[in-house]
N, C-alpha and C positions, 0 to 999 in steps of 0.2 A: 504494500500500500504506500504510494508515493507521499501521501499526506503525513505519514509518520516517519519519513526518512529525512534526516538532516545532513549537514555537511560533515559532522564529526560523530554523530550518534543516530541511532534508530530507536524508536519505541516499538516494542513487540509484546505479544501476549506471553503470559507465564507458560513455561514448559516444565515437565517433570524433572528435567535436568537442572532446574533452578533451585531444587530442594536445599542443597548445601548453602547457596548464596542467601536464600530466604532465611534459613536457620541462623546464619551468621548475623544478618541484619536484625531480625526480630529479637534475637537474644543479646544484642549489644546494649548494655545498660545506659550508655551515653545517649541513645535515641529514645529511651523509655519516656522521658518527660514530654517529648514532642508527640509521640504516638499514644500517649496515655496508657502505656503498658505497665502492669504491676507485677507480672510474673513471667517466668520463661515459658517458651513454647517448645514442646517436644517435636522431634522430627515426624513422629506419627501424626500429630495434630496438623502440622504443616503439609504433610503428604495428603491428608484428607482435604485440606483447603485447596491444594493444587488440583485435586480430582474434580472440584466444582468450579474452578476458575474459568472454565469455558462457558459458563452460564451467561445468558444475555444480561446486559446492563439494565434493561427494562425490568428484568425479573429480580436481580440481586440489589439493584439501586447503587451499585458500585462497579468500578473498573480499575484494576491494577495492571499497570504495564511495566515491563522491565526497560530500563534505559541501558542500551547496549552500545559499546564502542564500535565504530565502523572499522577501526584499524585491525582489531583482533576478534570481533564478535563476542567479547566477554561482557558480562553484566557489570555495570558500574553504579547502578542505583535503581530506584523505583519512583514512579509517579502514579498518583491515584486520583480518581474521581470518586467522591463519596456523597452520601445524602442526595443522590440523583433524584430529581423531582420533575418528571416529564410534564406534569400538569402546569407547574409554574415555570418550567423551562430554566431550571437553575441547578447548580451542583457545587459542592465544595471541592477544593483541589489541594493536594498535598504532594510534596516532593522530598526525596532523600537521595543524596549522592554519597557514596561510600567515601570516607575520609581520604583514602589514597588518591581519589580522583577530583577532589574539590578544588575550586579556584582555577578551573580551566575553561569556564564558559559552558560546561555541559548542562548545568541546571537551567540557564537562560535559554539554551537551544531546545531542551526538552519541554520546558514550559511553553515556549512559543509554538512548538508542534502540537501540544495538547490543546492549547487555546484554539488554534485553527481547526483541529479535529472536532472539538466540542461545539464550536459555533457553526461549522459546516455540516458535519454528519449527524450530530445529536441535536442540531438546531436549537441550542440553548440561547437564552436571552442574557444570562449572566452567570459568572463564576465568582466564588468567594473563597477567601482564605482566612484562617484564624491563626494568628502568630503572636507568641508572647513578646512583650515589649523589649525584652533583652536579646532577642534573636535578630541581631542587626543584619546578618548576611541575608536572611530570608526577607526581611523588610526591604532591603535594597533590591533584591531580586524582583519582588512583586511590584515595587514602585517602578523599576526599570521597564517592566512590561505593562505599564499604565494602569495597574490596580490602584484604586483610590482608597485611602483610609476613610472609613465611614463611621467608625465608632470604637469605643474602648469599653471592654467588659472588666470592671474593677474586681480585683481579688478573685478572678475566675478559676484559676488552676491552683490546686494545692500541691506543692512540691515538698521535697525533703528540706528545702531551704525556706519554706514559708509560702505564702500566697503570691501569685503573679498576675498582673493584668494581662489581658489578651486583646490584641487589636484586630478588628474586623476590616478586611480589605475586600473590595468588590470591583469587578470589571464587567461593565455592561457592553453587550455586543453592539458595535456601532452600526451594523446593518441588520435591522430587525427582520 
């Protein structure tokens, strides 16, 4: 699918071969605060998840894609559509790049591809992102791609270091 191919990365569906990568990402405690995870995932649980990953976004209300390097076809991150609401034509979006591949422009390219896909093929009117106010790199990324800050949820997330505010960003499709 040309829409999900970029200059340096591609977005693709999850494959059974992604089990080890998924296990590594989901069990990395450094990501738990962002993903709201509170416990580790077993390989068995993730294997079951992969078995249902082929289900339609209209059925599951979510879509997870692997961000894959064009140079060696290896997974470098994931990007998600969640809370997909076809009635109101909106969805949340989240992205994670493995630390070994950060600061190379991959997140920006992946987010650009997913925005285009969401507005073109899913015909969404808007995308939104929830980002804690201390996640400067994510805030920069979403602002760079024209997401607008529309609100702050005070003391929204309880973390091991106390409560954190969460900023709501929104991108309206310029071509309805």
